C-alpha positions in Angstrom: -3.1 -21.1 30.7 -5.2 -20.3 27.5 -3.1 -22.1 25.2 -4.6 -20.7 22.2 -4.1 -17.1 23.5 -0.5 -18.1 24.3 0.3 -19.1 20.9 -1.5 -16.1 19.3 1.0 -13.8 21.7 4.0 -16.2 21.0 3.8 -15.7 17.0 3.3 -11.8 17.7 6.6 -12.0 19.6 8.2 -13.7 16.7 6.7 -11.3 14.0 7.8 -8.1 16.2 10.9 -9.4 17.6 9.6 -7.4 20.6 7.3 -8.1 23.6 6.6 -4.7 23.9 5.3 -4.1 20.5 3.5 -7.7 20.7 1.8 -6.4 23.6 0.5 -3.0 22.1 -0.5 -4.9 18.7 -2.8 -7.4 21.0 -3.7 -4.4 23.6 -2.3 -6.3 26.5 0.1 -5.5 29.2 3.8 -6.3 28.9 3.7 -8.2 32.1 0.8 -10.4 30.9 2.8 -11.1 27.5 6.1 -12.2 29.3 3.8 -14.3 31.7 2.2 -16.1 28.8 5.7 -16.7 27.0 6.9 -18.1 30.2 3.9 -20.7 30.9 3.8 -21.8 27.1 7.9 -22.8 27.5 6.9 -24.8 30.3 3.9 -26.4 28.8 6.1 -27.7 25.8 9.0 -28.2 27.8 11.6 -26.2 25.6 12.8 -22.7 25.4 11.4 -20.9 22.3 12.8 -17.4 22.6 16.2 -16.3 23.5 16.1 -12.9 25.1 18.5 -10.5 26.3 18.4 -6.7 27.4 18.1 -5.2 23.6 16.6 -7.8 21.6 14.0 -11.2 21.4 15.4 -14.1 18.6 13.5 -17.5 18.1 15.3 -20.5 18.8 15.6 -23.5 16.3 12.5 -25.0 18.2 11.0 -22.2 18.4 11.0 -21.4 14.8 9.7 -24.8 14.4 6.9 -24.2 16.8 6.2 -20.6 15.2 5.1 -22.3 11.6 2.7 -24.8 13.3 1.1 -22.0 15.5 0.4 -20.1 12.6 -1.0 -22.7 10.5 -3.4 -23.8 13.5 -4.5 -20.2 14.5 -5.5 -19.9 10.7 -7.2 -23.0 10.6 -9.2 -22.2 13.5 -10.0 -18.8 12.2 -11.2 -20.6 9.0 -13.4 -22.8 11.2 -15.0 -19.8 12.9 -15.8 -18.2 10.2 -17.4 -21.5 8.5 -19.5 -21.8 11.3 -20.8 -18.4 11.1 -22.1 -15.8 8.7 -18.7 -13.9 8.7 -17.5 -15.2 5.4 -20.9 -13.2 3.8 -20.5 -10.6 6.9 -17.1 -10.4 8.3 -16.4 -8.3 10.9 -13.4 -5.9 12.9 -10.7 -3.7 12.2 -8.4 -3.7 8.9 -5.1 -1.5 8.6 -4.8 -0.4 5.4 -1.3 1.5 3.9 -1.4 3.9 0.7 -0.4 7.1 -0.5 -2.7 10.2 0.1 -3.0 10.6 -3.7 -4.6 7.3 -4.0 -6.8 7.5 -1.1 -8.0 10.6 -2.1 -8.5 9.4 -5.7 -9.9 5.9 -5.9 -10.4 4.8 -2.1 -12.5 7.5 -0.2 -14.9 8.2 -3.0 -16.0 4.5 -2.9 -15.7 3.6 0.5 -19.2 4.2 1.0 -20.0 1.5 -1.4 -17.6 -0.8 0.9 -19.2 0.0 4.1 -22.7 -0.9 2.5 -21.7 -4.4 1.4 -19.5 -5.0 5.0 -21.1 -2.7 7.3 -19.1 -4.3 10.4 -15.6 -3.6 9.0 -14.0 -0.4 10.5 -11.6 0.7 7.9 -8.0 2.3 9.5 -6.2 4.0 6.8 -2.1 4.8 7.2 -0.8 7.3 4.2 2.5 6.8 3.3 4.6 6.9 0.4 7.3 5.3 1.5 8.2 1.1 2.3 6.9 0.2 5.7 7.0 -3.1 7.8 3.7 -4.7 7.9 4.0 -6.8 10.8 6.0 -4.3 12.9 3.5 -1.7 12.3 0.4 -4.1 12.8 -0.7 -3.5 9.2 -2.8 -5.9 7.3 -2.5 -4.7 3.8 -0.7 -2.3 1.6 -1.8 -0.6 -1.8 1.1 0.7 -3.9 1.7 2.1 -7.2 4.9 1.0 -9.2 7.2 -1.8 -10.1 7.5 -4.0 -7.0 10.9 -4.8 -5.0 11.8 -8.5 -4.2 10.3 -8.9 -0.8 8.7 -11.7 1.5 5.7 -10.0 0.8 2.3 -11.8 -1.1 1.7 -9.4 -4.0 -1.5 -9.1 -5.9 -1.5 -6.8 -9.6 -5.1 -5.2 -9.3 -4.4 -2.9 -11.8 -2.5 -1.0 -14.6 -2.5 2.8 -14.4 -2.5 4.7 -17.2 0.1 8.0 -17.3 -0.8 11.7 -18.5 1.0 14.5 -19.5 -0.7 17.4 -18.4 -0.1 21.3 -17.4 -2.2 23.7 -16.4 -4.1 26.2 -18.7 -2.3 29.5 -17.5 1.2 27.4 -18.2 0.6 26.5 -21.5 -0.9 30.1 -22.3 2.5 31.5 -20.7 4.9 29.1 -22.5 3.3 27.7 -25.2 1.9 24.0 -25.5 4.4 21.3 -26.7 3.5 18.9 -29.3 6.6 16.6 -29.9 9.0 15.7 -27.5 11.6 18.0 -29.0 9.4 21.0 -28.1 8.7 19.4 -24.7 12.8 19.6 -24.1 12.1 23.4 -23.6 9.7 23.2 -21.0 10.0 23.2 -17.4 8.3 20.5 -14.9 7.3 20.1 -11.3 9.8 17.2 -10.6 9.0 14.0 -8.8 11.7 12.9 -6.1 11.3 9.6 -4.4 10.6 9.9 -0.8 12.9 6.5 -0.3 15.8 7.3 -2.8 15.9 10.8 -3.8 15.7 10.2 -7.3 14.1 12.3 -9.6 11.6 10.2 -12.0 11.9 11.3 -15.5 9.1 11.5 -17.9 8.4 8.2 -20.0 7.2 7.9 -23.9 7.3 4.8 -25.6 8.7 5.5 -29.0 9.1 3.0 -32.2 8.8 0.1 -29.3 11.8 1.5 -26.9 11.0 3.9 -23.5 12.5 7.4 -24.1 13.0 9.3 -20.8 13.2 13.1 -20.6 14.3 15.0 -17.8 13.2 18.4 -17.5 14.4 21.2 -15.3 12.1 22.5 -12.9 12.2 25.2 -10.2 10.2 23.1 -8.0 10.6 19.1 -6.8 8.3 17.4 -4.7 7.9 13.9 -3.0 4.0 13.9 -2.4 1.7 13.3 -5.0 -0.9 15.4 -3.7 1.5 18.4 -3.4 2.8 17.4 -6.9 -0.7 17.8 -8.9 -1.5 20.9 -6.9 1.8 22.1 -8.0 1.0 21.3 -11.5 -2.6 22.5 -11.5 -1.0 26.3 -10.0 1.0 26.5 -12.9 4.4 25.8 -11.6 5.4 23.2 -14.8 4.0 20.4 -16.5 3.6 16.9 -14.5 3.2 13.5 -15.7 0.8 11.8 -13.0 -1.5 8.6 -13.0 -4.8 9.7 -14.9 -7.0 8.4 -12.8 -5.4 11.0 -10.1 -6.2 14.0 -12.2 -9.1 12.8 -14.6 -11.6 15.4 -12.5 -9.5 17.9 -12.5 -8.8 17.3 -16.3 -13.1 17.2 -16.8 -12.8 20.8 -15.0 -10.5 22.7 -16.9 -7.9 22.7 -14.1 -5.5 20.8 -15.9 -5.2 20.1 -19.7 -3.9 17.2 -21.3 -1.0 17.5 -23.9 1.2 15.2 -26.0 -1.5 12.4 -26.3 -0.5 11.2 -29.7 2.6 9.4 -27.3 2.0 6.6 -26.0 3.2 6.3 -22.1 4.2 3.1 -20.6 1.5 2.0 -17.5 2.0 1.9 -14.1 1.0 -1.5 -12.0 -1.1 -0.9 -8.9 -1.0 -3.8 -6.5 -2.0 -4.8 -3.1 0.4 -6.6 -0.4 0.0 -8.3 2.4 2.1 -10.7 4.5 2.7 -14.3 3.9 -0.1 -15.9 6.1 -3.6 -16.6 5.7 -6.0 -13.7 5.1 -8.6 -12.8 7.6 -12.5 -12.8 5.8 -12.3 -9.2 6.2 -9.0 -8.5 4.8 -9.9 -10.9 2.1 -13.4 -9.2 1.5 -11.6 -5.9 1.2 -9.0 -7.3 -1.4 -11.5 -8.5 -3.3 -13.2 -5.1 -3.3 -10.8 -3.0 -4.2 -9.5 -5.4 -7.3 -13.2 -5.1 -8.5 -13.0 -0.9 -8.0 -9.7 -1.1 -10.0 -10.7 -3.4 -12.8 -13.8 -1.7 -13.3 -11.6 2.1 -13.4 -11.5 3.4 -17.0 -7.9 4.5 -16.0 -7.1 1.5 -14.2 -8.4 -1.7 -15.9 -5.8 -4.6 -16.1 
């Protein structure tokens, strides 16, 4: 039995609560995962996992052993990195999850620079505007907009997104350009609906030190950021997106900023990853995306 491999398999089974999922993430036959766990339990002399036909759970001894395994595997990973040039030139695959709008506006235009710095890293980009389980889905980190709910994930704020109110020139020509919040009330919006809760997000403004929320009627509501921005550009109503996502469209004249005399609360941009040691490649990506966001004129902290 390869004890290090067995420990890695064991930690994956604990994290996913599944032999099959662990086998899939490690690219091993399910039978090999089961055999390694049995051999490991025989070696340590205690039962590490409770198994039923429907679920897998860790025993009390298994939970203690899991914590030690995570520490040992992390130390080994760091030791291997220090003996090679991997800390300067990390290699391998990282799985990153974010929204399609954020990927299009921020990540994709700059990924060429990342690959120049780290040519041996492959980025697998998942696009979902929803909460995911990083461990269950085998994701190394997620990039999210907005205030974060309490979770067991490590969160690092990498930017604050400026928000703008805008509409297409065609919409403004047909309906007029509002210059006050009172005038705004007579307009229609493309409403953004949370894919998780179904909640419609109102427009927000800072007035006399307080946040004023404005809800507008609209004939169209969407739960995808790219469609939201496209609908605004097509003239279906006023939108309030992150400015970095529409900066190019504003410059080209496809969207026009309005109500610029009103301040709008910014939205946090964060990267999240599990409570475990980061690999050198995930660390490299985290530092790169943080620098990218910090230097962006519409995202700086």
